[in-house]
C-alpha positions in Angstrom: 4.3 2.0 -6.2 1.6 -0.2 -7.8 1.5 0.5 -11.5 -1.7 -0.6 -13.2 0.3 -1.6 -16.3 3.8 -2.7 -15.9 6.9 -2.4 -18.1 6.0 -0.9 -21.5 9.4 -1.9 -22.8 10.5 0.2 -25.7 14.0 -1.3 -26.3 16.2 0.4 -28.8 14.8 -0.2 -32.2 13.0 -3.5 -31.6 11.2 -4.8 -28.5 7.5 -4.6 -28.1 6.0 -3.8 -24.8 5.1 -6.2 -22.1 1.5 -5.5 -21.1 0.0 -6.1 -17.6 -2.4 -9.0 -17.9 -5.1 -8.1 -15.4 -7.3 -5.6 -17.1 -10.6 -4.2 -15.8 -13.4 -6.2 -17.3 -16.1 -3.8 -16.5 -16.8 -4.6 -12.9 -19.0 -2.3 -10.8 -17.1 0.6 -9.2 -18.3 -0.5 -5.8 -17.6 -4.2 -6.3 -15.5 -4.6 -3.2 -18.6 -3.9 -1.1 -21.0 -6.1 -3.1 -22.1 -9.7 -2.6 -21.3 -12.8 -4.7 -24.7 -14.4 -4.6 -26.6 -11.2 -5.3 -24.1 -9.3 -7.6 -21.8 -11.9 -9.1 -18.6 -10.5 -7.8 -16.4 -11.5 -4.9 -16.9 -8.5 -2.7 -17.2 -8.6 1.1 -21.0 -8.1 1.2 -20.8 -4.7 2.9 -24.0 -3.4 1.4 -25.9 -6.6 2.3 -24.7 -6.3 5.9 -25.9 -2.7 6.3 -29.2 -3.5 4.7 -30.0 -6.4 6.9 -27.9 -7.3 9.9 -26.9 -3.8 10.9 -30.1 -1.9 9.9 -31.3 0.1 12.9 -28.4 -1.0 15.1 -26.5 1.8 17.0 -22.8 2.3 16.5 -20.1 4.2 18.4 -17.4 6.2 16.4 -14.1 4.4 16.2 -10.8 6.0 15.2 -8.9 4.3 12.3 -5.4 5.5 11.7 -4.1 5.6 8.1 -0.3 5.4 8.2 0.6 6.4 4.7 2.0 9.0 2.3 -0.7 11.6 3.2 -4.4 12.2 3.1 -6.4 15.0 1.4 -8.5 15.9 4.5 -10.5 18.4 2.4 -11.7 15.8 -0.1 -15.5 16.0 -0.6 -15.9 12.4 0.4 -13.6 12.4 3.4 -14.0 15.8 5.0 -16.9 14.7 7.2 -15.1 11.6 8.5 -11.6 12.8 9.2 -10.4 12.8 12.8 -10.0 16.3 14.4 -8.0 17.0 17.5 -10.3 19.6 19.0 -7.7 20.4 21.7 -5.1 21.6 19.2 -7.1 22.5 16.1 -6.2 26.2 15.9 -3.1 26.9 13.8 -1.5 29.4 16.1 2.0 27.8 16.3 1.4 26.8 19.9 1.2 23.2 21.3 -2.2 23.9 22.8 -2.8 20.3 24.2 0.9 20.0 25.3 1.4 16.6 23.6 4.6 17.7 21.9 3.0 18.0 18.5 2.2 21.6 17.5 -1.3 22.1 16.0 -1.8 18.4 15.1 -5.4 19.1 14.0 -5.8 16.1 11.6 -2.8 14.0 12.7 0.9 14.3 12.2 3.7 14.2 9.5 6.9 12.5 10.6 8.7 13.3 7.3 8.6 17.0 7.4 10.2 19.8 9.5 9.0 22.7 11.7 9.4 25.2 8.9 6.9 23.3 6.7 9.3 21.5 4.3 8.4 17.9 3.5 10.2 14.9 2.3 8.9 13.8 -1.1 11.5 11.3 -2.3 13.7 8.9 -0.4 15.9 5.9 -1.0 14.9 2.2 -0.8 15.9 0.7 2.5 18.3 -1.5 0.4 20.1 1.6 -0.8 20.3 3.0 2.7 21.7 -0.2 4.2 24.4 -0.4 1.5 25.4 3.2 2.0 25.6 2.5 5.8 27.7 -0.7 5.5 29.9 0.0 2.5 32.6 1.8 4.5 32.9 -1.2 6.8 33.3 -3.7 3.9 35.5 -1.7 1.5 38.6 -3.8 1.0 37.1 -6.8 2.6 37.4 -10.1 0.7 36.5 -13.7 1.2 40.0 -14.3 2.4 39.8 -11.7 5.1 40.0 -13.2 8.6 36.6 -13.0 10.2 34.5 -14.7 12.9 31.5 -16.8 11.8 29.2 -14.0 12.7 31.2 -11.5 10.7 31.2 -13.8 7.7 27.4 -14.1 7.9 27.1 -10.3 8.0 29.6 -9.9 5.1 27.8 -12.5 3.0 24.5 -10.8 3.7 26.0 -7.5 2.5 27.2 -9.1 -0.7 23.7 -10.4 -1.4 22.3 -6.9 -0.8 24.8 -5.5 -3.3 23.8 -8.1 -5.9 20.1 -7.3 -5.3 20.9 -3.6 -5.6 22.8 -3.9 -8.8 20.0 -5.9 -10.4 17.4 -3.4 -9.4 19.6 -0.5 -10.6 20.1 -2.2 -14.0 16.4 -2.8 -14.4 15.6 0.8 -13.4 18.1 2.3 -15.8 16.8 0.1 -18.6 13.2 0.9 -17.8 13.8 4.6 -17.5 15.7 4.6 -20.8 12.9 2.8 -22.6 9.9 4.6 -21.0 11.5 8.0 -21.6 12.3 7.1 -25.2 8.9 5.9 -25.9 7.3 8.9 -24.3 9.4 11.3 -26.3 8.3 9.7 -29.5 4.6 9.6 -28.4 4.9 13.3 -27.5 6.1 14.0 -31.0 3.2 12.1 -32.5 0.8 14.1 -30.4 2.3 17.3 -31.8 1.8 16.0 -35.4 -1.8 15.0 -34.7 -2.5 18.4 -33.0 -5.5 17.0 -31.0 -6.3 16.8 -27.3 -5.1 13.5 -26.0 -8.6 12.5 -25.0 -9.7 12.7 -28.7 -6.9 10.8 -30.3 -7.9 7.6 -32.0 -6.2 4.7 -33.9 -7.3 6.4 -37.1 -5.3 9.4 -36.2 -2.3 7.3 -35.7 -2.9 5.5 -39.0 -2.9 8.8 -40.8 0.7 9.6 -39.8 3.6 8.7 -42.0 6.6 9.1 -39.7 10.1 9.0 -41.3 11.9 7.2 -38.5 11.7 3.6 -37.4 11.3 4.5 -33.7 8.2 6.5 -34.4 6.8 3.7 -36.4 7.4 1.3 -33.5 5.8 3.9 -31.2 2.7 4.1 -33.4 2.4 0.3 -33.3 2.8 0.1 -29.6 0.2 2.9 -29.1 -2.3 1.2 -31.3 -1.9 -2.0 -29.5 -2.3 -0.4 -26.1 -5.2 2.1 -26.7 -7.8 -0.7 -26.7 -6.3 -2.4 -23.7 -6.0 0.8 -21.7 -9.4 2.1 -22.7 -8.3 5.1 -24.8 -5.2 7.0 -25.8 -5.3 9.4 -22.9 -5.3 6.5 -20.4 -2.4 4.8 -22.2 -0.5 8.1 -22.2 -1.1 8.6 -18.5 0.1 5.1 -17.7 3.2 5.7 -19.9 3.9 8.9 -18.1 3.5 7.2 -14.7 5.9 4.5 -15.9 8.5 7.0 -17.0 8.2 8.8 -13.7 8.4 5.6 -11.7 11.7 4.4 -13.3 13.1 7.9 -13.4 12.5 8.3 -9.7 14.1 4.9 -9.0 17.3 6.0 -10.7 17.3 9.6 -9.4 16.2 8.8 -5.8 15.3 5.3 -4.7 18.6 3.7 -5.9 20.8 6.8 -5.8 23.4 6.2 -3.0 24.4 9.9 -3.2 20.8 11.1 -2.5 19.7 11.4 1.2 16.6 13.5 2.0 16.7 13.0 5.8 18.4 16.3 6.3 15.0 17.9 5.5 13.5 16.4 8.6 16.3 17.6 10.8 16.0 14.9 13.5 18.7 12.9 15.1 18.2 9.9 12.9 20.4 7.6 15.0 18.2 8.3 18.0 15.4 5.8 17.5 13.7 6.9 20.7 13.3 10.5 19.5 9.5 11.1 19.1 8.8 14.8 18.7 9.8 15.9 15.2 8.0 16.6 12.0 5.0 19.0 11.3 1.2 19.0 11.0 1.0 18.8 7.2 -0.7 15.4 6.9 -1.3 15.9 3.1 2.2 16.4 1.9 3.3 16.7 -1.8 1.6 13.5 -3.0 -1.4 12.3 -1.2 -2.9 9.9 -3.8 -2.0 6.7 -2.1 -3.2 7.6 1.4 -6.3 9.4 0.1 -7.2 6.3 -1.9 -6.7 4.1 1.2 -8.8 6.4 3.4 -11.7 6.3 1.0 -11.7 2.5 0.9 -11.9 2.4 4.7 -14.6 5.0 5.3 -15.5 7.4 2.4 -18.8 9.1 3.5 -21.6 6.6 3.0 -24.3 9.2 3.7 -23.6 12.1 1.4 -24.8 10.6 -1.9 -21.6 11.6 -3.8 -18.5 9.7 -4.8 -18.0 6.3 -3.4 -18.9 4.4 -0.2 -16.3 3.2 2.1 -16.6 -0.1 4.1 -17.1 1.5 7.5 -19.9 4.0 8.2 -19.0 5.3 11.7 -15.2 5.8 11.9 -12.9 8.8 12.0 -9.7 8.7 9.9 -6.6 9.8 11.7 -3.8 10.6 9.2 -0.2 9.9 10.0 2.2 10.8 7.1 5.4 8.7 7.1 5.7 7.1 3.7 7.7 9.0 1.0 8.1 8.1 -2.6 10.6 5.4 -1.7 10.8 3.2 1.4 9.5 4.3 4.8 12.0 4.4 7.7 11.6 2.2 10.7 11.9 5.1 13.2 9.0 6.9 11.5 6.9 3.7 11.4 7.4 3.1 15.1 6.6 6.7 16.0 3.6 6.6 13.6 2.2 3.6 15.4 2.8 5.2 18.8 1.2 8.5 17.8 -1.9 6.7 16.5 -2.3 4.7 19.6 -1.7 7.7 21.9 -4.5 9.5 20.0 -7.1 6.8 20.4 -6.9 4.7 17.3 -8.4 1.3 17.7 -7.5 0.1 14.2 -4.3 1.1 12.3 -3.9 0.5 8.5 -0.4 0.1 7.1 -0.4 -0.1 3.3 3.3 0.0 2.9 6.2 -2.5 3.2 9.8 -3.3 2.1 12.1 -6.2 1.8 14.7 -5.0 4.3 14.6 -3.7 7.8 16.9 -1.1 9.3 15.8 -1.1 12.9 13.2 -3.8 13.4 13.5 -3.9 17.1 12.2 -0.3 17.3 9.2 -1.2 15.2 8.6 -4.4 17.3 8.6 -2.3 20.5 5.9 0.0 19.0 3.9 -3.0 17.9 4.0 -4.4 21.4 2.9 -1.0 22.7 -0.1 -1.1 20.3 -0.9 -4.7 21.5 -0.9 -3.5 25.1 -3.4 -0.8 24.3 -5.9 -3.1 22.5 -5.2 -1.9 19.0 -5.6 -4.0 15.8 -2.9 -3.6 13.2 -3.7 -4.3 9.5 -0.8 -4.6 7.0 -0.6 -5.1 3.3 1.2 -8.3 2.3 3.1 -6.7 -0.6 3.0 -6.7 -4.4 6.0 -8.8 -5.5 4.2 -12.2 -6.2 6.4 -13.6 -3.4 6.0 -16.0 -0.5 6.4 -14.0 2.6 7.3 -17.1 4.5 10.5 -17.2 2.5 11.0 -13.5 1.6 9.8 -11.4 4.6 7.9 -8.2 4.0 8.6 -5.6 6.7 7.1 -4.6 9.0 5.5 -7.9 10.1 3.9 -9.6 13.1 7.0 -11.6 14.0 9.1 -10.2 16.8 12.8 -11.0 16.3 16.0 -10.7 18.3 19.3 -9.2 17.1 20.2 -12.3 15.1 16.8 -12.4 13.4 15.4 -15.4 15.4 11.6 -15.2 16.1 10.9 -14.4 19.7 7.1 -13.9 19.6 4.1 -12.9 17.5 1.8 -9.8 17.6 -1.5 -11.5 18.1 -3.7 -8.5 17.0 -2.1 -8.2 13.6 -3.7 -9.1 10.2 -1.6 -9.3 7.0 -3.7 -9.1 3.9 -3.3 -10.4 0.3 -5.3 -9.3 -2.7 -8.0 -10.9 -4.7 -10.1 -10.0 -7.7 -13.8 -10.0 -8.5 -14.2 -13.4 -10.2 -13.5 -17.1 -9.8 -11.1 -17.2 -12.8 -7.5 -16.0 -13.4 -8.4 -12.9 -11.3 -9.3 -14.8 -8.1 -5.7 -14.2 -6.8 -4.2 -10.9 -8.0 -1.1 -11.8 -9.9 1.0 -9.3 -8.0 -0.1 -10.4 -4.5 2.3 -11.8 -2.0 1.2 -14.9 0.0 2.3 -17.1 2.8 0.9 -20.1 4.6 2.3 -18.8 7.9 2.6 -15.1 7.3 -0.5 -13.9 5.3 -3.7 -14.1 7.3 -6.6 -13.3 4.9 -7.3 -12.1 1.4 -9.5 -9.1 0.4 -10.5 -7.3 -2.8 -7.5 -5.4 -4.3 -8.1 -5.2 -8.0 -9.9 -2.4 -9.9 -10.7 -0.5 -6.7 -12.2 2.9 -7.3 -11.7 5.3 -4.4 -10.9 8.8 -3.5 -8.0 10.8 -5.0 -6.7 14.3 -4.1 -8.7 17.4 -5.1 -12.1 15.6 -4.7 -11.4 13.3 -7.6 -11.7 9.5 -7.9 -9.3 6.9 -9.3 -9.0 3.2 -9.8 -6.0 1.6 -8.2 -4.9 -1.9 -7.3 -2.5 -3.6 -4.9 -2.5 -5.2 -1.5 -2.4 -1.6 -0.5 -6.1 -1.5 -1.5 -6.9 -4.9 0.1 -5.6 -4.0 3.5 -8.0 -1.0 4.0 -10.9 -3.2 3.1 -10.0 -5.3 6.1 -9.3 -2.2 8.2 -12.7 -0.9 7.3 -14.3 -4.2 8.3 -12.5 -4.1 11.6 -13.7 -0.5 12.1 -17.2 -1.6 11.3 -17.0 -4.4 13.9 -15.5 -2.3 16.6 -18.0 0.5 16.1 -21.1 -1.7 16.3 -19.6 -4.1 18.8 -17.4 -2.0 21.1 -17.2 -4.8 23.6 -14.9 -6.7 21.2 -11.2 -6.5 21.9 -8.7 -6.2 19.1 -7.8 -9.8 19.3 -11.5 -10.9 19.3 -12.1 -8.7 16.3 -9.2 -10.4 14.5 -10.5 -13.8 15.4 -14.0 -13.0 14.1 -12.6 -11.7 10.8 -10.4 -14.8 10.4 -13.1 -17.2 11.3 -15.7 -15.7 9.0 -13.9 -15.7 5.6 -15.4 -17.0 2.4 -13.5 -20.2 1.6 -13.3 -21.3 -2.0 -12.3 -24.6 -3.6 -11.2 -22.8 -6.8 -7.5 -23.1 -7.6 -5.1 -20.2 -8.1 -1.7 -19.9 -9.6 1.4 -18.6 -7.7 4.9 -17.8 -8.9 7.7 -19.7 -7.2 11.2 -18.4 -6.4 12.7 -20.2 -9.5 10.2 -18.5 -11.8 8.0 -21.5 -12.3 4.3 -21.6 -11.4 2.3 -23.8 -9.1 -1.5 -24.4 -8.8 -2.8 -24.1 -5.2 -5.8 -23.2 -3.1 -6.1 -20.1 -1.0 -5.9 -22.4 2.0 -2.4 -23.4 0.9 -1.1 -19.8 0.8 -2.8 -18.2 3.8 -3.7 -18.9 7.4 -7.5 -18.4 7.1 -7.7 -19.8 3.6 -10.3 -17.3 2.4 -11.6 -13.8 1.6 -13.0 -11.6 4.3 -16.8 -11.3 4.5 -18.6 -8.6 6.4 -21.9 -10.4 6.5 -20.5 -13.5 8.0 -18.3 -11.5 10.3 -21.3 -9.6 11.8 -23.1 -12.9 12.2 -20.0 -14.3 14.0 -19.8 -11.2 16.2 -23.4 -11.8 17.3 -22.6 -15.4 18.1 -19.5 -14.4 19.9 -21.3 -12.0 22.2 -24.0 -14.5 23.0 -21.3 -17.0 24.1 -19.6 -14.3 26.2 -22.8 -13.6 28.1 -23.3 -17.3 29.1 
């Protein structure tokens, strides 16, 4: 989950909160589609491209798959651009097109069951791996006789346990402090007796609470109201934080919790394909709906926002719970999207551990064989993906983890902001000279939210669909382009900047670098230059 404000720490009796530094400084809502020279923000020049290079040019609809946590297919700004399986669009409980997926009108949900139940929460992959391997290593010590390979596996397990314990301690501490702060703020709201949207700092000043904790809560609230843009926004962020850490403790890091029984598949059978249900929205469709809007929110209806691509259909594949996605579902989601005609697949998810990477690798190879471009978010841990891999990724590996090949038509995307200052590189964005291909806008992105609403979010999860939208634009206006050619055009048409950015290193220190030092292309994607490059590309192909 990408919180807009991180760690409001309300330690017992004392500690002030730690605010999140990157605040929206009043950028245009549509900034990711704007042009730097014309509008003063580092968007990808989408509007300029449509107004000039693509004006009057014909396009062909392209299917872009959104592999995510669910999409609100009835959203006012998405309903006209969602993919519909006309061969099986009638909800009659019959597999009308005989593809093994009953009534898959808008796509498929791999984390539900045939009776309509859906997985909402799940563990982190780290939790699942420890649960799987713990019985094997119970009673094992460093003095136990082991082969070299067994020692490596045992040491890897110990590192996972250390990482797990650290995460669990942080989650428990965060949950305790968020919940404590929220309880005190709730009591203050009752005392003020106003709607949250109307509460001001003056209302807080008028209170004379008897307890020290409520006094601290008032001080924190007053500090944060201005930063957050009002009391209600602060309260919503606080609630989100309390839920986030609470869910980590209750579900993500709870070794006793396992939601897979809801799905009812044979989880150990990685080749099993036909399971799930047709509910592509699920219990929480915020993330996937937001992603879908960035790619292709209706540009012609004069409401809401404008996505990057103007002639694509969004195919929804639900496979990401509140927790880590499972490799079996990722592999099947890729295959389902490919089998139903997707030419671009957006994957705004990721994790630090892989359960069955070979299964995902085989699905990626299948996508490569079918001329499909895969776009993946780099991750939001401020880490170097060259050192700390983010899964899935473009590197095929063998059973020992050695690289055996690379998926050529794969783009990994980091996140940038609207200006050439401390926001040029989003502070949370992962990077990697060998593993991150390009950067794209990922801060303050206003897009579609469930129930025909709109919301600002940020993360590499928002940057990836900007690139997926650009890829959809190119493949719709230039259907002659292959997936690999589309990637090459995007990579070779980035905006390269000489400005420095600051990255966080493994030891906690910081280093000043250029985008060229932390990515393959060294720049931010640019639609205008990409279309120019596509025109040049086709001229060369004709010669």
